[in-house]
N, CA, C and O atoms as a GROMACS GRO file, in nm:
protein
  212
    1MET      N    1   9.232   8.579  11.785
    1MET     CA    2   9.266   8.686  11.711
    1MET      C    3   9.301   8.811  11.769
    1MET      O    4   9.236   8.858  11.862
    2HIS      N    5   9.414   8.878  11.714
    2HIS     CA    6   9.446   9.013  11.779
    2HIS      C    7   9.466   9.116  11.678
    2HIS      O    8   9.486   9.086  11.560
    3ASP      N    9   9.462   9.231  11.719
    3ASP     CA   10   9.499   9.362  11.638
    3ASP      C   11   9.652   9.325  11.628
    3ASP      O   12   9.714   9.256  11.708
    4ALA      N   13   9.702   9.389  11.507
    4ALA     CA   14   9.836   9.371  11.490
    4ALA      C   15   9.926   9.429  11.592
    4ALA      O   16  10.040   9.382  11.594
    5MET      N   17   9.898   9.523  11.681
    5MET     CA   18   9.968   9.610  11.760
    5MET      C   19   9.944   9.554  11.930
    5MET      O   20   9.988   9.609  12.031
    6CYS      N   21   9.864   9.435  11.921
    6CYS     CA   22   9.844   9.385  12.063
    6CYS      C   23   9.937   9.336  12.122
    6CYS      O   24  10.014   9.272  12.050
    7ARG      N   25   9.967   9.340  12.247
    7ARG     CA   26  10.074   9.291  12.334
    7ARG      C   27  10.076   9.122  12.334
    7ARG      O   28  10.173   9.047  12.345
    8HIS      N   29   9.946   9.095  12.320
    8HIS     CA   30   9.921   8.934  12.331
    8HIS      C   31   9.948   8.862  12.199
    8HIS      O   32   9.951   8.740  12.193
    9ALA      N   33   9.967   8.942  12.093
    9ALA     CA   34   9.972   8.869  11.970
    9ALA      C   35  10.115   8.797  11.966
    9ALA      O   36  10.215   8.847  12.017
   10ALA      N   37  10.114   8.689  11.907
   10ALA     CA   38  10.262   8.602  11.886
   10ALA      C   39  10.295   8.638  11.743
   10ALA      O   40  10.226   8.644  11.642
   11GLY      N   41  10.422   8.660  11.765
   11GLY     CA   42  10.512   8.706  11.616
   11GLY      C   43  10.481   8.584  11.512
   11GLY      O   44  10.462   8.468  11.549
   12GLY      N   45  10.479   8.620  11.404
   12GLY     CA   46  10.469   8.540  11.276
   12GLY      C   47  10.336   8.505  11.233
   12GLY      O   48  10.316   8.419  11.147
   13GLY      N   49  10.242   8.572  11.292
   13GLY     CA   50  10.111   8.544  11.257
   13GLY      C   51  10.092   8.610  11.112
   13GLY      O   52  10.178   8.677  11.056
   14THR      N   53   9.950   8.575  11.055
   14THR     CA   54   9.933   8.625  10.917
   14THR      C   55   9.831   8.732  10.942
   14THR      O   56   9.728   8.710  11.006
   15GLU      N   57   9.865   8.862  10.884
   15GLU     CA   58   9.762   8.974  10.874
   15GLU      C   59   9.622   8.940  10.770
   15GLU      O   60   9.626   8.897  10.654
   16LEU      N   61   9.519   8.968  10.840
   16LEU     CA   62   9.410   8.938  10.750
   16LEU      C   63   9.323   9.073  10.736
   16LEU      O   64   9.319   9.164  10.818
   17GLY      N   65   9.262   9.065  10.627
   17GLY     CA   66   9.159   9.188  10.601
   17GLY      C   67   9.046   9.162  10.679
   17GLY      O   68   9.040   9.057  10.743
   18THR      N   69   8.945   9.253  10.683
   18THR     CA   70   8.861   9.240  10.780
   18THR      C   71   8.742   9.130  10.730
   18THR      O   72   8.666   9.090  10.819
   19LEU      N   73   8.724   9.085  10.606
   19LEU     CA   74   8.638   8.974  10.563
   19LEU      C   75   8.697   8.862  10.614
   19LEU      O   76   8.627   8.777  10.671
   20GLU      N   77   8.821   8.847  10.602
   20GLU     CA   78   8.892   8.710  10.624
   20GLU      C   79   8.899   8.698  10.774
   20GLU      O   80   8.903   8.589  10.830
   21ALA      N   81   8.902   8.814  10.837
   21ALA     CA   82   8.913   8.788  10.994
   21ALA      C   83   8.783   8.736  11.045
   21ALA      O   84   8.775   8.642  11.124
   22VAL      N   85   8.682   8.801  10.997
   22VAL     CA   86   8.549   8.752  11.014
   22VAL      C   87   8.528   8.608  10.991
   22VAL      O   88   8.482   8.534  11.078
   23ASP      N   89   8.564   8.567  10.860
   23ASP     CA   90   8.549   8.419  10.842
   23ASP      C   91   8.618   8.348  10.917
   23ASP      O   92   8.570   8.240  10.953
   24ALA      N   93   8.753   8.387  10.962
   24ALA     CA   94   8.829   8.314  11.062
   24ALA      C   95   8.778   8.301  11.195
   24ALA      O   96   8.802   8.201  11.263
   25LEU      N   97   8.708   8.400  11.237
   25LEU     CA   98   8.646   8.393  11.366
   25LEU      C   99   8.538   8.325  11.384
   25LEU      O  100   8.501   8.298  11.499
   26MET      N  101   8.467   8.283  11.270
   26MET     CA  102   8.368   8.192  11.264
   26MET      C  103   8.399   8.063  11.275
   26MET      O  104   8.308   7.983  11.298
   27GLN      N  105   8.537   8.015  11.260
   27GLN     CA  106   8.567   7.873  11.270
   27GLN      C  107   8.562   7.828  11.430
   27GLN      O  108   8.583   7.912  11.518
   28ASP      N  109   8.534   7.694  11.458
   28ASP     CA  110   8.520   7.660  11.576
   28ASP      C  111   8.656   7.677  11.650
   28ASP      O  112   8.764   7.642  11.603
   29GLY      N  113   8.636   7.741  11.787
   29GLY     CA  114   8.748   7.742  11.866
   29GLY      C  115   8.808   7.872  11.860
   29GLY      O  116   8.898   7.896  11.941
   30ALA      N  117   8.763   7.980  11.758
   30ALA     CA  118   8.838   8.090  11.739
   30ALA      C  119   8.770   8.195  11.834
   30ALA      O  120   8.647   8.204  11.846
   31ARG      N  121   8.860   8.275  11.902
   31ARG     CA  122   8.810   8.394  11.954
   31ARG      C  123   8.874   8.524  11.940
   31ARG      O  124   8.997   8.527  11.930
   32ALA      N  125   8.813   8.620  11.938
   32ALA     CA  126   8.883   8.754  11.958
   32ALA      C  127   8.924   8.817  12.067
   32ALA      O  128   8.839   8.834  12.154
   33CYS      N  129   9.036   8.856  12.088
   33CYS     CA  130   9.096   8.918  12.194
   33CYS      C  131   9.020   9.025  12.232
   33CYS      O  132   8.978   9.114  12.158
   34THR      N  133   8.998   9.010  12.386
   34THR     CA  134   8.924   9.147  12.437
   34THR      C  135   9.023   9.238  12.508
   34THR      O  136   8.968   9.322  12.580
   35ASP      N  137   9.158   9.241  12.505
   35ASP     CA  138   9.235   9.328  12.536
   35ASP      C  139   9.268   9.418  12.425
   35ASP      O  140   9.324   9.523  12.459
   36CYS      N  141   9.247   9.401  12.299
   36CYS     CA  142   9.273   9.490  12.194
   36CYS      C  143   9.155   9.513  12.114
   36CYS      O  144   9.046   9.475  12.158
   37ASP      N  145   9.163   9.572  11.999
   37ASP     CA  146   9.053   9.609  11.896
   37ASP      C  147   8.990   9.511  11.843
   37ASP      O  148   8.879   9.537  11.796
   38ALA      N  149   9.034   9.390  11.834
   38ALA     CA  150   8.989   9.272  11.769
   38ALA      C  151   8.843   9.255  11.810
   38ALA      O  152   8.757   9.268  11.723
   39SER      N  153   8.810   9.229  11.920
   39SER     CA  154   8.663   9.196  11.972
   39SER      C  155   8.593   9.318  11.958
   39SER      O  156   8.476   9.290  11.932
   40ALA      N  157   8.612   9.448  11.962
   40ALA     CA  158   8.564   9.555  11.942
   40ALA      C  159   8.517   9.576  11.817
   40ALA      O  160   8.404   9.624  11.804
   41VAL      N  161   8.593   9.546  11.710
   41VAL     CA  162   8.566   9.564  11.565
   41VAL      C  163   8.491   9.411  11.511
   41VAL      O  164   8.395   9.414  11.434
   42LEU      N  165   8.534   9.315  11.549
   42LEU     CA  166   8.498   9.171  11.475
   42LEU      C  167   8.366   9.120  11.534
   42LEU      O  168   8.291   9.053  11.463
   43ILE      N  169   8.328   9.154  11.678
   43ILE     CA  170   8.209   9.074  11.724
   43ILE      C  171   8.110   9.164  11.663
   43ILE      O  172   8.032   9.110  11.585
   44PRO      N  173   8.096   9.283  11.682
   44PRO     CA  174   7.967   9.367  11.602
   44PRO      C  175   7.965   9.324  11.463
   44PRO      O  176   7.852   9.302  11.418
   45ALA      N  177   8.054   9.309  11.392
   45ALA     CA  178   8.070   9.272  11.240
   45ALA      C  179   7.985   9.130  11.229
   45ALA      O  180   7.902   9.112  11.139
   46LEU      N  181   8.015   9.027  11.333
   46LEU     CA  182   7.943   8.924  11.310
   46LEU      C  183   7.797   8.937  11.344
   46LEU      O  184   7.715   8.882  11.270
   47GLU      N  185   7.755   9.011  11.456
   47GLU     CA  186   7.634   9.028  11.492
   47GLU      C  187   7.552   9.092  11.377
   47GLU      O  188   7.435   9.060  11.357
   48LEU      N  189   7.619   9.188  11.300
   48LEU     CA  190   7.549   9.231  11.187
   48LEU      C  191   7.498   9.151  11.060
   48LEU      O  192   7.401   9.175  10.987
   49GLY      N  193   7.600   9.042  11.054
   49GLY     CA  194   7.562   8.932  10.974
   49GLY      C  195   7.445   8.849  11.001
   49GLY      O  196   7.371   8.805  10.913
   50HIS      N  197   7.431   8.829  11.141
   50HIS     CA  198   7.335   8.750  11.174
   50HIS      C  199   7.181   8.821  11.180
   50HIS      O  200   7.075   8.760  11.164
   51GLU      N  201   7.196   8.956  11.205
   51GLU     CA  202   7.075   9.037  11.192
   51GLU      C  203   7.013   9.033  11.048
   51GLU      O  204   6.893   9.059  11.039
   52ARG      N  205   7.084   9.003  10.935
   52ARG     CA  206   7.022   9.015  10.810
   52ARG      C  207   6.987   8.887  10.766
   52ARG      O  208   6.904   8.883  10.674
   53GLY      N  209   7.037   8.764  10.819
   53GLY     CA  210   7.007   8.646  10.765
   53GLY      C  211   6.862   8.599  10.827
   53GLY      O  212   6.812   8.492  10.793
   0.00000   0.00000   0.00000
């Protein structure tokens, strides 16, 4: 997954809201890009969810 402005993002992708992106990132094989804000925003969001459970 990439931020919309990431230079690694392929054209034609689907823009997701934050909750949709977190859900998608939880799928097998999904990864957040470390070169853009995707991992900086989404990885902490996933960690917060695990702390509450």
